C-alpha positions, 0 to 999 in steps of 0.5 A: 162154342165161343173163344178169343184168340190172343198172342204173347210175342207171337205165341198164339193161343185160343182161349175157351171158357167151360168146355171139354175138348178131346185130343182130336178136337184140339188137333182140329182146332189148332190146325191153320188150314182146317181150323182157326189155327194156334200154337195152342188152346186154354181152357178156363173153368171154375176152380174146384178149390177155394182161393182160386179165380179159375182152373186153367188147362193148357193144350198143345197143338198135338192134342197133349196137355201141358202142365204150364205155359208162361205165354199162355198163362199170361194170355189166360191172366189178362183175359181173367182180368177183363172178363172174370176179376177186378182184382190185380193180384189172384191165383190160378190153378194149373196142372203145375200147381198155383200161379199168381200174377200181378197185373201191371197194365192192361197188357202186361203182368208179372207172374210168380211161376214158383221155385225152379228145381234142377232135378225132376222125375222128368230127368230121373237119372240126372245128377244133382246139378241137372247137367247131362249130354244129349245128342251131342250137346251139354245141357242144363235140366230145369224144372219149372212147371214143366221139364226144360232142357237148356243148351248154351251154344255159341249161336242159336241162330245158326242151328236148324231146330227142326232137325235138332229138336225132335231128337232131344224132345224124344230122347230116352233121358226124358220119359215125359219128353222135354221142351228145349231152349238154345241160348247164348249170353250177350250180356251179364244180364241178357241172353238170346234164346230160341225155343223148341216146345214139346208137342209144338216144335219151334216157336216164336217165344215160350215163357217157361223156355225163356225161364229155363234158359234164364235159370241155366244162365244164372246158375252158370253165374249170370246177373238177374233179372235176365232179359231173354231176347226171343224171336217174338220179342223180349221177356224179363225173368227174375231168378233169386238165390233159391231159383224162385222165378218171376216172369214179366211180359205182355199179352194182347187179344187178336179177336173173338169168334164162334166155331160154326156148327159145321166145324163142330159136327165134323170135329165130333164126327171124327 
């Protein structure tokens, strides 16, 4: 079973083609000691509807399936540009719906993430403006392919995300759990953010997490496009008046490899 490992701002995924993986298989593959190790798995298959280049499925290291990942999507997009299509603009199927990237260079693309919403079934009791309080923090709910809980703080770098993140991710307010971003404004058009991802934990970066924090910043009167400074680097998020989001950033391959027969046998035996 062949795969490629890619990373975007330190957020690393393994990309497979035309495979079916159980939650246990995903957990084993993502384990850094018993498998190749990664922040998640991307599976590309032929689309089941016309007009798309591919169907993308995104799996977290705990085996759960995510609706969307901004970094993972860019890795899949640039992989597809190298191996599946010569087009600079195309469409991909995801659980969150269609995403439409534009290739800007061999390592950079802009992704039309669709329109963000401040209300969603993932925060069913939320008010129309999507605000609320959880674990003592005021937050802004943002749905951008997946649920985001964006929390403005004085200094994200002083927080212990491993202690704070899980109680917010699993709070009763969010029936499908939530991703969490802690952010502060550093300029009218720039923010600093740290990310705690649902089913992952703290990560060096997150495209949808950066998008959620950028939307929260713009809703509070911040300027757009927003440069989001993450532990792994910078992303640019353009948020228009209707909360339509375009995400721009890079992704690069690390290596290609093949899972051993021994690993596959052990994986299937469990």
